[in-house]
Structures are given as C-alpha cells and as structure tokens.
Phi, psi and omega in degrees: 000138179258133177290136182298336184267357182245150179229090181297163179299122183297329179296317179294318178301314181297314179299313181299330180273359180079019178257147177291140179278118176230157180301316178297322179294316178297316181295321178295313179298321177297317182296317181290322178297324182283335183219076179303147180070028177275151175270174185298325179296316180293320178296316179300316179299318179294321179295321179294326175296319182284319188251343189092227184287126173208139183284152176300320180298322178298319179294316177300319179296319179294315179302315180298315180296319182288325174294315179299327181273357180081013179276333178230156174244137178255129175235153182223078175299145181307134178078008182237150171292168176301138178241151185235146179213160180270346181283110186232159168077007182242005177057034176285168184242188183220154172241135184237133178280127178291339182277300187252350179085005178302139180240136177227153178283146174230123180298160181309133187296309185209136169067205183268159179297141352283148186292340185239147175253117180290153179291333179212123181274349182055030178085358180285147170266097188278130180235000181204146173236136179244119181240134174237120175268141180240144178181199180244131179288164181304319181296317180290326177296319178294318181297333181285340185283000000 
C-alpha cells in the first residue's frame, strides 16, 4: 500500500514492479503523483510538458501497464472518464462533487477490506468494495448561495 502523502521515486517503482524504466513511464507516474484523480487527457498534457512530443496511445499504454502492475489505480465515477491515482492497495473510497466533479479520497469506512458486507455474494469470493460518495464540495456550496 502506498501512503497518500509520499511519492516514491518512479524509476525505483517501475523496477520493483518488473517494468522497464522509460521516460514516458516516469513522466506518467510523475504526472499522476502531482495531480491525483486526473484523467488521461490531463495526464497526457502533463507528460507532453515534461517530455515534449508523446502520443496519446503511448500514455494510454503506460497507464494500462502501471495499473496492471499495481502502481496506479483506475477509478470510474459515474459520468466521468477514467481517473488515475497513485494511492493503491488500501481499498479506500472516493467522494465526488456533483457540481464541479472534484474527487477526494475517503479512507475505508469500517474494518478490513472489503469495508462492506453484501447481503448476498452470489457465490463470489469478494476481496474489494468500491464506494463512491456524492455531494457538493465546500466551494460549490458557497457558489450556490
């Protein structure tokens, strides 16, 4: 599990995950660490600032590889493109503002993962629960007044 407040060296992370260290991979990890809950377009823009020319497909490929290796987590709140974050492995949840779309982390509600016990597992061996809380952020509440 990665602590939300720390940003380990991306080169070391890639090596530890068995991935080859490349400039696009390092740039993507840096971009996501700098802007948690960013979508692929925002990540691509940040990578282009760092590296210059890089294809959108290359960024998508890096995101897929890093999610697969457990270096990044992909979340998909309803009505939003996929968002990426570096906080992985702790089954935390998210709160999303209905006004501006801001996303923030919410620690696990109760106990060990998964935080919730379903009324019927349908025979599944459940190992994770994904909860999205919806509401209005402080800025949007003020703007509504």
